[in-house]
N, C-alpha and C positions, 0 to 999 in steps of 0.2 A: 504494500500500500504506500503510495506516495502522496504527500500533502504539500501545499504551497502556502507559505506565510508571506504576507506583504509588509510586515513591520515587526520590530522587536516585541511589541505588545501582543501581536498575534502568536508569535513564537512562544512567549510566556504563557499565553492562554492555552496553547496546545500542551505545554508542559504541565499546566495545572490540571487539565483533563486527564492526562496520563498519570500524574501523581495520585489522583483520587482512586485509581484502579490498582495501584501497587500495594504489596504487603511484604512482610518480613521474608527474607531470603530471595526476593526478586532481584534480578540483575539486568541492567540496561547498559549496553556498550554503545558509545557514540563515536562515530568516525566523521572526519571532516577537516578541512584545512583551517588554518588560523583565521579567526573572524567569521567562521561559517555559522555561528549561532549555538554552539554546543552549551556554553555556560548560560546563555540566555534561556535555552530550553530547560536547563537544570534549575534556574531560578523559579520558573513556573512550577516545575515538578516539586520543588521543596514546599511551595505554597499548598500544593495538593496533598502533601503529607502532613500539613499542619504547622510548618515552620514559618515564623513571621519575621525573622531577622534578615540581615544582609547575607547574600550568597555570592561568594567570589571563587574564581578558579584557584585551585591549590597548586598551580604550576611549579612553585618553588618549594612547596612543602610536601608534595606528593598526595596528601590526603587531608580532607576536612570532614569533621563530623558535625551534623546539625541535628538537634533533638526536636522532632516535630511532635504534635499532639497525638498523631496516629502511630507513626513509626519514626525511627531515626533514619537519617540519610547519610550514607557514607559516599563522599564525592572524591574519587580518585582521578588523578591526572598522570598518565604514564609517559608523557611526551619526552621526558628526559631520562627514561629508564631503558637500558639495553636488555634484551631478552635474557641474557646470562645473569643479570643482576636481580631479576624479578623475584626469585625465591628468597631473597634477603630482606624484603620490605614488608612481609606479613600480609600479603593480599588475602590469604585464606581467613585471616581474622575478621576482615570486613565482609567478604563474600559469604562466610559461614555463620554470621550472626543472625539468629532468627528474629531479633528485635529490630532489624534494620533492612533497608533497601540500599543496594549498592549501584552507583552509577559511575561508569568509567569512561573518561575521555582518553583518546589515543590508546585503545586497549590492546593493540597488536603485541606488545611485549608480554602481556599477561595471559594470552589466550590459553596456554597450557595449564593455567591455574583456575580457570573459570569453568563452572558447570556448563554442560551442553544445552541446558534448558535456560534460555534467556531471550531477551528482546534486543535487537540491534537497530540502530538508526544511523543513516548516512546523510549528513547535512551538506548542502552545497549552495553556492551563490546562485541567484537567479539573474534575470535580465536587468532588473532595476536594482539600484544600490541596496535597498533594504529587503529585497525579496530573497527568500530562502526556500529551497526544496528539501523536504525531509522524507527519505525513503525508509520505511520500517520493514523489518524482516523478523519473523518469529522463528525461533529454534526451540523445539520441544513442546510438550503439552501446555505448560504454564505460559510460555511465550505466545503460543497460539491463542490461548484463552484471553490474555491481555489484549492482543491485537484485535480479536473478534469483538471484544467489549469496547474497544477504543474507536472503532470505525464510526465516522460521522453519520 
């Protein structure tokens, strides 16, 4: 399923809808170039999980945890991680916590540590400066359930 967002506000609104569908142990992997809207989508997703504070990319710290009213959100950014280093950063602590949802930007380095049941989203720039295309793909039964419920 591919959706188009025409503004950061629409991207956040999509994230909000998605966040309301997620529960503990869910994993969402986000692919896209710098500035494609990954963190903007996560800002909305955090709102859907009940978090009301500021959400920023953890690019220099690898991970941020946000405590929402419904679930915790573990926001990982593996941009600066080499695949050989991934086992040293404790990814399994975030992905395996039943009290939280894990969202990973630049997940390529951690693919060997992630469960096969997940939702993936590929974000890309559109024709207009604020336009973004978001292509969702479900892997596994829970991923398919989320995507089925998320359809507009």
